[in-house]
N, C-alpha and C positions, 0 to 999 in steps of 0.2 A: 397194275391194273389188268388183271387176268379175268375180269368178270364182265360178261356180256350185258349185265344190267347197269353198268356204269358208263357214263358219257363224259368225255374229256373235250373241252372246247375253250377257245380264246375269245376275248372281247375287244370292243373298240377302245376301251380304257386301258388295255394292255394286260389284263388279268388272264391267268390260266385257271380254269375251274374244273372241278370234278363233281359230277352230279350222279346220284344213285336213284334209279327209278323204283327200286324195292323199298326204299326208306321214305315213303310218302313224298316222293319227288324232292328229296332233301339235297341241298348243296353240301357235299362232304368236305371239300377243301377249296380254298381260293388263295392264290398267291399272285403278287405283282410280278409278271413275267417280263414286261417291257415298259420302257418309259413313254411309249406312245402306243398306237394301235398295234395289236398282235394280229397278224394276217393269216397265220396257218398253224396247224399242229398235226404231227404225224407220230404214230407209235411204232415201236419196233418189237420184235419177239424177245428182246432181252430186258424187258421191264424198263425201257427208256422211252422218252418222247422228245421230239424236237419241235421248237417253236421258232417262228420267223416274224420279225416285227418291223414297223416303219422307223424304229430307232436304229436300223441297219445292223441288227445283231441276230445271230442264230444261237439259240440256247439249247442245251441238252439237259434234260431233267430225269432224275431217278423217280420212277412212279411209286416206289414203296412209301416214300414220305414227302415227295415234291421238294426234295432238298435243293440247296443252292446249286444252280447249274454251272456247267462249263459254258463259256460264251466266247464267241468271236465275232468281230465286226466284218460285215460283208455288204458293201454299198449296193450290190446287185439284188439283195433280198428285199428292198423296198417295193412294196406292192406286188411281190411275186409269191407264188406258192412253193412249198417244198415238194420236190418231185423225186420219187424213188427211181434210181437209175438201174 
């Protein structure tokens, strides 16, 4: 996602959505990111994004195709936001 006209966001149902404002406000992609509410999403400069959900997982996504992420369980991520250190 190297385009400033695209918006990446998470939902209360656990989805990770990619929205493009240039394409008549079209939803470009949607994947089930978490088994419950997805609390936060952050992007990196390496075409990756990180999501945190109430299912106590943090997932790393490839933004080229929103492919199956790496994931790890972290009980501290419930209700928290991802913070860049």
